[in-house]
C-alpha positions as CSV (number, residue, x, y, z in Angstrom):
1,M,38.0,49.2,69.2
2,R,36.7,47.9,65.8
3,K,35.6,44.6,67.4
4,A,33.6,46.5,70.0
5,I,31.8,48.5,67.4
6,S,31.0,45.4,65.4
7,C,29.5,43.7,68.4
8,T,27.5,46.8,69.2
9,T,26.1,46.9,65.7
10,L,25.2,43.3,65.8
11,A,23.4,43.7,69.1
12,L,21.3,46.6,67.7
13,A,20.4,44.6,64.6
14,L,19.2,41.6,66.7
15,A,17.2,43.9,68.9
16,A,15.4,45.4,65.9
17,A,14.7,42.0,64.5
18,A,13.2,41.0,67.8
19,C,10.9,43.9,67.7
20,N,9.7,42.9,64.3
21,G,8.7,39.4,65.5
22,G,12.0,37.5,65.1
23,V,14.2,36.3,62.3
24,K,13.0,33.6,59.8
25,A,15.8,31.7,58.0
26,S,15.2,30.7,54.4
27,L,17.3,27.7,53.4
28,P,17.0,25.5,50.3
29,E,15.5,22.2,51.1
30,T,17.1,19.1,49.6
31,A,15.5,15.7,49.4
32,T,17.9,12.9,49.1
33,K,17.3,9.3,47.9
34,A,19.7,6.5,47.5
35,G,22.3,7.6,45.0
36,T,20.4,10.8,43.9
37,T,20.0,14.4,44.9
38,A,16.9,16.5,43.9
39,V,17.9,19.9,42.7
40,A,15.2,22.5,42.9
41,Q,14.3,24.3,39.7
42,P,11.6,26.9,38.7
43,T,8.3,25.3,38.0
44,D,4.7,26.0,37.1
45,P,2.6,25.6,40.3
46,S,0.0,23.7,38.3
47,S,2.5,21.2,37.1
48,T,2.0,17.5,37.9
49,D,4.4,15.2,39.8
50,V,7.6,14.0,38.3
51,A,6.3,10.4,38.5
52,S,3.3,11.3,36.2
53,L,5.5,12.6,33.4
54,T,6.2,10.3,30.5
55,A,8.7,11.0,27.8
56,S,7.4,10.7,24.3
57,T,9.5,8.7,21.8
58,K,7.4,9.8,18.8
59,I,8.2,12.6,16.3
60,T,5.9,14.9,18.2
61,G,5.0,18.1,16.5
62,S,7.5,17.5,13.6
63,L,6.3,18.7,10.2
64,L,6.6,16.0,7.5
65,T,5.6,16.3,3.9
66,G,4.3,13.8,1.4
67,A,2.2,13.4,-1.7
68,T,-0.8,11.3,-2.6
69,E,-0.7,8.4,-5.0
70,P,-3.2,5.9,-6.3
71,H,-3.8,2.8,-4.2
72,R,-3.4,0.8,-7.4
73,R,-2.4,1.8,-10.8
74,S,-2.6,-0.4,-13.9
75,A,-1.2,0.4,-17.4
76,L,-3.5,-1.9,-19.4
77,A,-1.9,-3.4,-22.5
78,A,-3.3,-5.3,-25.5
79,R,-3.2,-9.1,-24.9
80,V,-3.9,-9.8,-28.6
81,G,-3.1,-7.8,-31.8
82,G,-5.6,-6.2,-34.0
83,V,-7.3,-3.0,-35.1
84,I,-9.0,-0.9,-32.3
85,S,-12.7,-1.1,-33.2
86,K,-14.2,0.8,-30.2
87,V,-13.0,3.0,-27.3
88,Y,-15.6,3.2,-24.6
89,V,-13.9,5.7,-22.2
90,R,-12.2,9.0,-22.1
91,D,-9.7,10.6,-19.7
92,G,-11.3,11.2,-16.3
93,D,-14.1,8.7,-16.6
94,V,-15.0,6.8,-13.5
95,V,-15.3,3.1,-14.2
96,K,-16.4,0.0,-12.3
97,A,-14.5,-3.4,-12.2
98,G,-15.3,-5.4,-15.3
99,Q,-16.5,-2.4,-17.3
100,P,-15.4,-2.4,-21.0
101,L,-12.7,0.1,-21.9
102,V,-11.3,-0.8,-25.3
103,A,-12.4,-3.3,-28.0
104,I,-10.2,-4.9,-30.7
105,D,-11.9,-6.0,-33.8
106,P,-12.8,-9.7,-33.1
107,E,-13.6,-10.7,-36.7
108,D,-10.3,-12.5,-37.3
109,F,-10.6,-14.4,-34.0
110,N,-14.2,-15.4,-34.8
111,L,-13.0,-16.9,-38.1
112,R,-10.2,-18.7,-36.3
113,L,-12.7,-20.1,-33.8
114,A,-14.9,-21.5,-36.6
115,Q,-11.9,-23.1,-38.1
116,A,-10.8,-24.5,-34.8
117,E,-14.3,-25.9,-34.0
118,A,-14.3,-27.6,-37.4
119,G,-11.0,-29.2,-36.7
120,L,-12.3,-30.4,-33.4
121,S,-15.3,-32.0,-35.0
122,A,-13.0,-33.8,-37.5
123,A,-10.7,-35.0,-34.7
124,Q,-13.7,-36.3,-32.8
125,A,-15.0,-38.2,-35.8
126,Q,-11.6,-39.7,-36.4
127,Y,-11.4,-40.7,-32.8
128,T,-14.8,-42.5,-32.9
129,A,-13.9,-44.4,-36.1
130,T,-10.5,-45.4,-34.7
131,K,-12.0,-46.5,-31.4
132,L,-14.5,-48.8,-33.2
133,N,-11.7,-50.4,-35.2
134,W,-9.5,-50.8,-32.1
135,E,-12.4,-52.6,-30.3
136,R,-12.9,-54.9,-33.2
137,I,-9.3,-55.8,-33.6
138,K,-8.8,-56.3,-29.9
139,K,-11.7,-58.8,-29.8
140,L,-10.2,-60.7,-32.7
141,R,-6.8,-60.8,-31.0
142,D,-8.5,-62.1,-27.8
143,D,-9.8,-65.0,-30.0
144,K,-6.3,-65.5,-31.5
145,A,-7.7,-64.6,-34.9
146,V,-5.2,-61.8,-35.8
147,P,-1.5,-61.4,-34.9
148,Q,-0.4,-59.1,-32.1
149,S,1.3,-56.8,-34.5
150,Q,-2.0,-55.9,-36.1
151,L,-3.4,-54.9,-32.8
152,D,-0.4,-52.9,-32.0
153,G,-0.8,-50.8,-35.2
154,V,-4.5,-50.2,-34.5
155,D,-3.7,-49.3,-30.8
156,A,-1.2,-46.6,-32.0
157,Q,-3.8,-45.1,-34.3
158,F,-6.3,-45.1,-31.5
159,E,-3.9,-43.2,-29.1
160,G,-3.1,-40.8,-31.9
161,S,-6.8,-40.0,-32.4
162,K,-7.1,-39.3,-28.6
163,A,-4.2,-36.8,-28.8
164,A,-5.7,-35.1,-31.9
165,V,-8.9,-34.5,-30.0
166,K,-7.1,-32.9,-27.1
167,N,-5.1,-30.7,-29.4
168,A,-8.2,-29.6,-31.2
169,E,-9.9,-28.8,-27.9
170,S,-6.9,-26.7,-26.8
171,T,-7.0,-24.8,-30.1
172,V,-10.7,-24.0,-29.6
173,A,-10.1,-22.9,-26.0
174,M,-7.2,-20.6,-27.0
175,T,-9.2,-19.0,-29.8
176,R,-12.1,-18.3,-27.4
177,K,-9.7,-16.8,-24.9
178,A,-8.3,-14.5,-27.7
179,I,-11.9,-13.3,-28.4
180,R,-12.3,-12.5,-24.7
181,D,-8.9,-10.8,-24.6
182,A,-10.0,-8.6,-27.5
183,L,-12.2,-6.7,-25.1
184,L,-10.2,-4.9,-22.5
185,T,-12.1,-4.3,-19.2
186,A,-11.3,-2.5,-16.0
187,P,-9.5,-4.7,-13.5
188,F,-10.9,-2.7,-10.6
189,S,-13.1,0.3,-9.9
190,G,-11.3,3.6,-10.4
191,V,-10.6,6.5,-12.7
192,V,-9.3,6.4,-16.3
193,T,-6.3,8.8,-16.1
194,K,-5.2,8.3,-19.7
195,R,-6.7,6.8,-22.8
196,M,-3.8,5.9,-25.1
197,V,-5.5,4.8,-28.3
198,N,-8.3,5.7,-30.7
199,E,-10.5,3.8,-33.1
200,G,-8.7,2.6,-36.2
201,E,-5.3,2.3,-34.7
202,F,-3.4,-1.0,-34.6
203,A,-2.5,-2.6,-31.3
204,T,0.2,-5.2,-30.9
205,A,0.6,-7.9,-28.3
206,M,4.4,-8.1,-28.7
207,P,5.7,-5.6,-27.8
208,P,2.4,-4.8,-26.0
209,T,0.6,-1.6,-26.8
210,I,-0.7,0.3,-23.8
211,L,-4.4,1.0,-24.3
212,A,-5.4,2.8,-21.1
213,I,-4.2,3.7,-17.6
214,V,-6.6,3.1,-14.6
215,E,-6.0,4.3,-11.1
216,E,-7.8,3.3,-7.9
217,V,-8.3,6.4,-5.8
218,D,-10.6,5.1,-3.0
219,P,-8.7,4.6,-0.8
220,L,-6.0,7.0,-1.8
221,D,-2.4,6.4,-0.5
222,L,-0.4,9.2,1.1
223,R,3.3,8.4,1.0
224,V,5.5,10.4,3.4
225,Q,9.3,10.1,3.4
226,V,10.8,10.1,6.9
227,P,14.5,10.7,7.7
228,A,16.5,7.6,8.7
229,S,17.3,9.3,12.1
230,D,13.6,8.8,13.0
231,M,13.6,5.1,12.3
232,G,11.8,3.3,15.1
233,K,9.8,6.4,16.2
234,I,6.8,5.7,13.9
235,S,4.6,2.6,14.2
236,V,1.5,1.3,12.4
237,G,-1.6,2.9,14.0
238,D,0.0,6.2,14.9
239,L,-2.4,9.1,14.5
240,A,-1.5,12.1,12.4
241,K,-3.0,15.5,11.4
242,I,-2.9,15.8,7.6
243,R,-3.5,19.1,5.8
244,F,-3.7,19.6,2.0
245,P,-2.6,23.2,1.2
246,A,-4.2,23.1,-2.3
247,T,-7.7,22.7,-0.8
248,G,-7.3,23.7,2.9
249,M,-8.8,20.3,3.8
250,E,-7.6,18.8,7.2
251,I,-8.2,15.2,8.2
252,D,-7.0,12.8,10.8
253,A,-5.5,9.5,9.7
254,H,-3.6,6.6,11.1
255,V,-0.3,5.1,9.7
256,T,-1.3,2.1,7.7
257,R,2.1,0.8,6.6
258,V,5.7,1.4,7.4
259,V,7.9,0.3,4.5
260,A,10.9,-1.5,5.9
261,S,13.3,-0.3,3.2
262,M,15.7,2.6,3.2
263,D,16.4,4.8,0.2
264,A,20.2,4.7,-0.1
265,R,20.3,8.1,-1.8
266,S,18.0,10.2,0.3
267,R,18.4,8.2,3.5
268,T,14.7,8.1,4.1
269,F,12.0,5.4,4.5
270,A,8.3,5.6,3.5
271,V,5.3,5.8,5.8
272,I,1.9,5.3,4.1
273,F,-1.5,6.4,5.1
274,E,-4.6,4.9,3.4
275,I,-7.2,7.7,3.2
276,P,-10.8,6.9,2.3
277,N,-11.9,8.9,-0.7
278,P,-15.4,7.8,-1.7
279,E,-16.3,11.2,-3.2
280,R,-13.0,11.6,-5.0
281,T,-12.4,15.0,-3.4
282,L,-8.7,14.2,-3.2
283,W,-6.6,13.6,-6.3
284,S,-3.5,11.6,-6.9
285,G,-0.3,13.8,-6.7
286,M,-1.6,16.3,-4.1
287,F,1.0,17.7,-1.7
288,A,0.3,17.3,2.0
289,D,1.6,18.5,5.4
290,V,1.7,15.8,8.1
291,R,2.1,16.2,11.8
292,L,2.2,13.1,14.0
293,S,0.3,13.2,17.3
294,E,2.2,12.7,20.5
295,S,2.3,9.4,22.2
296,A,1.0,11.0,25.4
297,P,-1.6,13.9,25.7
298,R,0.1,17.2,25.3
299,A,-1.6,18.4,28.5
300,A,0.5,15.9,30.5
301,L,3.8,17.0,29.0
302,K,4.5,20.0,31.2
303,P,7.9,21.5,32.2
304,A,9.7,19.2,34.7
305,I,9.7,20.4,38.3
306,A,12.9,18.6,39.2
307,T,15.8,17.0,37.6
308,Q,17.4,13.9,39.1
309,V,21.2,14.0,39.0
310,K,23.1,10.8,39.7
311,E,25.9,11.1,42.2
């Protein structure tokens, strides 16, 4: 009885479906390849094909932090001892390479130079006299007029006079160098960040007295510490968006150097950006937010429309 009712009900349902234009079956399609099965997933209709998707190996979108530092920094010390006679710069002054910074009183060195030059003149006169005597004795020895021992003695005097001239020349050169060293100049163009001495103070060469600190800020280096887990994900030339919260300035820059050394305590390595700074709008020590760009355009990185599962 129940079987008959079920059959009747089924027949009525089929008839109603026939009146509505028939039954359409909706079955999930599966495309199979060798060793794989494509499993359908929800997708954006505007998405691209799976073959056009590329996985990024960069630290895409990750926020890193860093701080600026001078491209070069020199703590300039006295190379000779003496009294500071003139300080030409103050903190914050912009200097060019070779520009005078600090002068040490050269009077003592000028006196030493005069003494050294007098010693050189005396040595040269002695050399000339010894040479003439050596030439005369050698000629007599060639004529067998004097014994060899006499020539040997004059020859020793002649060689000694040569050495005395070289020694006097070295003394003159060293004294002239001391006079040059008494004037401290900027080794490169930059900014004087600290003047360490004033006129009238005494500077020593041993231990060396620091006279001034000069920093090169064009370009300016931005050092970013990256976790060890991201090693190999950053390369020289990678583009980054850099923002300085203190000023609101945003710039694009490329990775200049990746330091191949890991900090054992923080487990980080350094990535350095060299940022042009001709107007010195950026300062050393500024905090920065850094976001590395993706290795592929963001527009191409859409949600996957299929996931391949190995059988």
